C-alpha positions as CSV (number, residue, x, y, z in Angstrom):
1,M,0.1,0.1,-0.1
2,K,1.1,3.5,-0.7
3,A,0.1,6.6,1.0
4,I,-0.8,9.8,-1.0
5,I,-0.6,13.0,0.9
6,P,-1.4,16.2,-1.1
7,V,0.2,19.2,0.3
8,A,0.5,21.4,-2.7
9,G,-2.4,24.1,-1.5
10,A,-1.3,27.7,-0.8
11,G,-3.4,27.6,2.6
12,T,-4.7,31.0,1.7
13,K,-6.9,31.1,5.1
14,L,-4.0,30.8,7.3
15,R,-2.1,34.0,5.8
16,P,0.2,35.7,6.6
17,H,1.7,32.3,7.9
18,T,1.7,30.5,4.7
19,Y,3.3,33.2,2.7
20,T,6.8,31.7,4.1
21,Q,5.7,28.2,5.4
22,P,3.5,25.6,3.8
23,K,0.2,24.8,5.7
24,A,1.3,21.4,6.4
25,L,4.2,22.5,8.3
26,I,2.2,24.7,10.5
27,P,3.0,23.8,14.2
28,L,0.0,21.9,16.1
29,A,0.5,20.3,19.6
30,G,4.2,20.3,19.6
31,K,4.4,18.6,16.1
32,T,3.3,19.7,12.6
33,L,0.2,18.9,10.5
34,L,2.3,16.7,8.1
35,S,4.2,14.7,11.2
36,I,0.7,13.9,12.9
37,I,-0.3,12.3,9.7
38,V,2.7,10.6,8.6
39,D,3.4,9.2,12.1
40,Q,-0.2,7.8,12.2
41,L,0.2,6.1,9.0
42,A,4.0,5.0,9.7
43,D,3.0,3.4,13.1
44,A,0.4,1.5,11.2
45,G,2.8,-0.1,8.9
46,I,2.9,2.1,5.8
47,K,6.4,2.5,4.3
48,E,5.9,4.2,1.1
49,F,4.6,7.6,0.9
50,V,3.6,10.0,-2.3
51,F,3.9,13.7,-1.5
52,I,2.2,16.2,-4.0
53,I,3.6,19.2,-3.6
54,G,3.5,22.7,-5.2
55,Y,3.8,26.0,-3.2
56,L,6.9,26.1,-1.2
57,G,7.5,22.4,-2.0
58,D,11.2,22.6,-1.5
59,K,10.4,23.0,2.2
60,I,8.1,20.0,2.3
61,Q,10.9,17.9,0.6
62,D,13.5,19.2,3.1
63,Y,11.3,18.3,6.1
64,V,10.4,14.8,5.0
65,K,14.1,14.0,4.2
66,Q,15.0,15.2,7.4
67,H,12.5,13.6,9.5
68,Y,11.9,10.5,7.7
69,P,14.8,9.2,6.1
70,H,13.8,5.3,7.1
71,L,10.7,5.9,4.7
72,Q,10.3,5.3,0.9
73,C,9.2,8.9,-0.2
74,Y,8.2,10.1,-3.6
75,F,7.6,13.8,-4.8
76,V,5.2,14.8,-7.3
77,L,4.9,18.6,-8.2
78,Q,1.7,20.0,-9.1
79,N,2.6,23.0,-11.2
80,E,-0.6,24.4,-12.1
81,R,-3.7,24.0,-9.5
82,H,-6.5,22.4,-11.1
83,G,-8.2,20.7,-8.1
84,L,-7.7,17.5,-6.0
85,G,-8.5,15.0,-8.5
86,H,-5.8,16.4,-10.9
87,A,-3.4,16.4,-8.0
88,I,-3.9,12.5,-7.2
89,Y,-3.9,11.6,-11.2
90,L,-0.3,12.9,-11.4
91,T,1.0,10.0,-8.9
92,K,-0.5,7.4,-11.6
93,D,3.0,6.5,-12.8
94,I,4.1,6.0,-9.3
95,V,1.1,4.2,-7.9
96,G,0.1,2.0,-11.0
97,N,-2.7,-0.5,-9.8
98,D,-1.6,-0.5,-6.2
99,E,-3.8,-0.4,-3.2
100,I,-3.5,3.4,-2.1
101,F,-4.6,5.4,1.0
102,I,-5.3,9.1,0.2
103,V,-5.1,11.6,3.3
104,L,-5.5,15.3,2.8
105,G,-2.6,17.2,4.0
106,D,-4.6,19.3,6.5
107,T,-6.7,16.2,7.7
108,I,-6.2,15.4,11.2
109,C,-8.5,12.7,12.8
110,E,-8.8,10.0,15.4
111,Y,-9.7,6.7,14.0
112,N,-8.6,3.1,14.2
113,V,-5.9,3.5,11.3
114,P,-5.2,0.0,11.0
115,E,-8.8,-1.0,10.7
116,M,-9.3,1.2,7.9
117,L,-6.1,0.7,6.3
118,Y,-6.4,-3.2,6.2
119,S,-9.9,-3.8,5.4
120,R,-10.9,-6.0,2.4
121,D,-12.9,-3.0,1.1
122,S,-12.5,0.4,-0.3
123,M,-13.5,2.8,2.4
124,L,-14.4,6.5,2.8
125,G,-13.7,8.4,6.1
126,V,-17.1,10.1,7.0
127,K,-18.2,12.4,10.2
128,K,-21.6,13.8,10.8
129,V,-21.7,17.6,10.7
130,D,-24.3,20.3,11.5
131,D,-23.8,22.0,7.9
132,P,-22.8,19.5,5.1
133,R,-22.8,22.3,2.5
134,N,-18.9,23.1,2.6
135,F,-18.1,19.4,2.1
136,G,-18.1,16.4,0.0
137,V,-21.1,14.5,1.2
138,A,-21.5,10.6,1.3
139,E,-25.3,9.3,1.0
140,I,-25.3,5.7,2.6
141,G,-27.9,3.1,1.5
142,E,-30.0,0.6,3.5
143,D,-27.1,-1.8,2.8
144,G,-24.8,0.1,4.6
145,L,-22.7,0.7,1.6
146,I,-22.0,4.3,0.1
147,S,-24.6,4.9,-2.8
148,K,-23.4,8.4,-3.7
149,V,-20.9,11.1,-3.1
150,V,-21.7,14.6,-3.9
151,E,-19.3,17.6,-3.8
152,K,-20.7,20.7,-1.5
153,P,-24.2,20.1,-2.3
154,Q,-26.6,23.1,-2.1
155,I,-29.4,20.7,-0.7
156,P,-27.6,17.8,1.0
157,K,-29.4,14.7,1.2
158,S,-27.0,13.5,4.1
159,N,-25.1,15.0,6.9
160,Q,-22.1,12.5,6.6
161,A,-19.4,14.6,5.3
162,L,-16.3,13.2,3.7
163,V,-13.2,14.0,6.0
164,G,-10.4,13.6,3.8
165,L,-9.7,9.8,4.2
166,Y,-10.1,7.8,1.2
167,K,-8.7,3.9,1.1
168,I,-9.0,2.6,-2.6
169,K,-8.4,-1.3,-2.9
170,D,-7.3,-0.8,-6.4
171,A,-6.1,2.5,-8.1
172,T,-7.0,1.2,-11.6
173,F,-10.6,2.5,-11.6
174,L,-9.9,5.7,-9.7
175,F,-7.3,6.8,-12.4
176,A,-9.6,5.5,-15.2
177,C,-12.3,7.8,-14.0
178,L,-9.8,10.7,-13.3
179,E,-8.5,10.3,-17.0
180,E,-11.9,10.4,-18.2
181,M,-12.9,13.4,-16.4
182,I,-9.5,15.4,-17.6
183,N,-9.8,14.3,-21.1
184,G,-13.5,15.3,-21.3
185,E,-12.8,18.5,-19.0
186,Q,-15.5,17.7,-16.8
187,K,-14.7,20.3,-13.8
188,N,-16.6,21.3,-10.8
189,R,-16.1,24.7,-9.6
190,N,-13.3,25.0,-12.1
191,E,-11.6,22.2,-10.9
192,Y,-11.1,18.3,-11.4
193,S,-12.9,16.9,-8.2
194,L,-11.9,13.7,-6.5
195,T,-15.2,13.5,-5.2
196,D,-16.7,13.4,-8.7
197,A,-14.1,10.7,-9.6
198,L,-15.3,8.5,-6.7
199,E,-18.9,9.0,-8.0
200,C,-17.9,7.8,-11.2
201,M,-16.3,4.9,-9.6
202,I,-19.5,3.9,-7.6
203,K,-21.4,4.3,-10.8
204,K,-19.0,1.8,-12.6
205,G,-19.8,-0.8,-9.7
206,V,-17.0,0.0,-7.1
207,V,-18.1,-0.6,-3.6
208,F,-17.2,1.8,-0.9
209,R,-18.2,1.5,2.8
210,P,-18.3,4.3,4.9
211,F,-15.8,4.5,8.1
212,K,-16.9,6.7,10.8
213,V,-13.9,8.5,12.6
214,Q,-14.2,9.3,16.2
215,N,-12.7,13.1,16.0
216,W,-12.1,15.3,13.1
217,F,-9.8,18.5,13.6
218,D,-10.5,21.4,11.5
219,C,-6.9,23.0,10.8
220,G,-7.8,25.2,7.9
221,R,-8.3,28.4,10.0
222,I,-6.6,30.3,12.5
223,N,-9.2,30.0,15.2
224,S,-10.0,26.4,14.3
225,L,-6.4,25.8,14.5
226,L,-5.9,27.1,17.9
227,E,-8.9,24.9,19.2
228,S,-7.6,22.0,17.6
229,N,-4.2,22.5,19.4
230,A,-5.9,23.0,22.6
231,T,-8.0,19.8,22.2
232,L,-5.1,18.0,21.1
233,M,-2.9,19.0,23.8
234,K,-5.6,18.0,26.4
235,K,-5.7,14.5,25.0
236,F,-2.3,13.6,24.4
237,G,-0.4,15.9,26.8
238,G,2.5,18.1,26.2
239,K,6.2,17.3,25.7
240,I,9.0,19.5,27.0
241,S,12.5,18.9,25.5
242,Q,15.4,18.4,27.9
243,E,17.5,20.9,25.8
244,H,16.1,24.1,27.3
245,V,17.0,26.8,29.8
246,F,14.4,27.7,32.3
247,E,14.6,30.2,35.3
248,N,11.7,31.2,37.4
249,V,9.2,29.9,35.1
250,I,5.7,28.4,36.1
251,I,4.4,25.8,33.6
252,V,0.6,25.2,33.6
253,P,-0.1,21.7,31.5
254,P,-0.4,21.2,28.9
255,V,2.5,22.5,27.3
256,S,4.8,21.5,24.6
257,I,8.2,23.2,24.4
258,G,11.0,22.4,21.8
259,R,14.5,22.0,22.0
260,G,16.9,25.1,22.8
261,C,14.3,27.3,24.3
262,E,15.3,30.1,26.7
263,I,12.3,30.9,29.0
264,N,12.8,33.2,32.0
265,N,10.4,35.1,34.6
266,S,7.5,33.9,32.7
267,I,4.4,32.1,33.1
268,I,3.4,29.4,30.2
269,G,0.4,27.5,29.6
270,P,-2.2,26.1,29.5
271,N,-2.7,25.1,25.7
272,V,0.6,26.5,24.6
273,A,3.0,24.9,22.1
274,I,6.5,26.5,21.4
275,G,8.7,25.9,18.6
276,E,12.6,25.3,18.9
277,E,15.3,28.0,19.8
278,A,12.5,30.3,21.0
279,R,13.1,33.0,23.7
280,I,10.6,34.3,26.0
281,T,11.2,36.7,29.0
282,Y,9.1,38.6,31.4
283,S,5.8,37.2,29.6
284,I,2.6,35.3,30.0
285,V,1.3,33.0,27.3
286,R,-1.7,30.7,26.9
287,D,-3.6,29.1,24.4
288,S,-1.2,29.9,21.6
289,I,1.1,28.4,19.2
290,I,4.7,30.3,19.0
291,G,7.0,29.4,16.0
292,D,10.8,28.6,16.2
293,F,13.3,31.1,16.8
294,A,10.5,33.6,18.2
295,N,11.6,36.3,20.6
296,L,8.8,37.4,23.2
297,Y,9.9,40.0,25.8
298,D,7.2,41.7,28.3
299,V,4.0,40.5,26.6
300,V,0.8,38.8,27.6
301,L,-0.4,36.7,24.8
302,H,-3.7,34.4,24.5
303,D,-5.4,32.7,21.6
304,S,-2.4,33.8,19.4
305,L,-0.7,32.1,16.5
306,I,3.0,33.5,16.2
307,G,5.3,32.7,13.2
308,S,8.8,31.7,13.3
309,D,11.9,34.4,13.6
310,T,9.3,37.1,15.1
311,E,10.0,39.3,17.8
312,I,7.3,40.8,20.1
313,K,7.6,43.7,22.8
314,G,4.5,45.3,24.4
315,E,1.5,44.5,26.1
316,T,-1.6,42.4,26.0
317,R,-3.0,41.5,22.5
318,S,-4.4,38.6,20.7
319,L,-2.3,38.4,17.5
320,N,-2.2,36.6,14.2
321,I,1.5,37.4,13.1
322,G,3.7,35.8,10.2
323,D,6.9,34.9,9.9
324,N,10.1,37.1,9.9
325,T,7.9,40.0,11.6
326,Q,9.4,42.5,14.2
327,I,6.7,44.4,16.4
328,D,7.0,46.9,19.3
329,L,3.9,47.3,21.1
330,G,5.5,49.6,23.7
């Protein structure tokens, strides 16, 4: 089995952070979005990964090669953004007719990974949502099988949203449908939709079973990213590197602190994730994500996402600040 992880998107909803950092490398609960996904799958036994890269793709490659040298990794470049279906089609030569598991690069879910990966059937991850109009939606028949999938329906006939987990037993059928769509320029909202390709497979007789995930964490917007960070921190606890310098510091768990951090005369937590080599002095930080090499002095921060290589001095604020920024709030 090969895992396919599309990470070519520009992450516009997380700007300004994604001007300099791919969305998949945004920190979350002491890791990155990408590392949480890869670790889940690698722990379940997957050894081969295909990453579809585009915007800031060199950073994805460098990160994967540095952190996962033991895995067999392929990188496919999506130069022109024609949708998720197009992105998956670009992996055809690498995948062939193998069994595949597609996970969107911003999809963090809690689920029984081996059960979904090694089932005999093709499966789609689903989760009940209040308003399914912004998602792909799966309609489930009386036999328990998925009878239809629709991308962002205006009048949904189901509240089971597709969460971004797609287990496909034989990729041949998927690539045949994608090729049919692309050759016929069958677009949905000016893109080649993966959901439409799955519907094509269902019409051709491919059986899909729904797989209900326990939790689905939205990491596409600033507020929901911070909420997901807090939830994951509470669930799994924090991790504090042994390589740090603390002086007169109060830690309110859960807190995650990367290596090489210098923190003094400060209160940190709860629900704070701090990257590597950060410096925090005379500050109070809670419910926030702080990037690598950030420098905070005399600030009180809450519900904030602070980019890497950022310097902040001043007073109480709720901030959304990108990388390579210097701010003096004094």
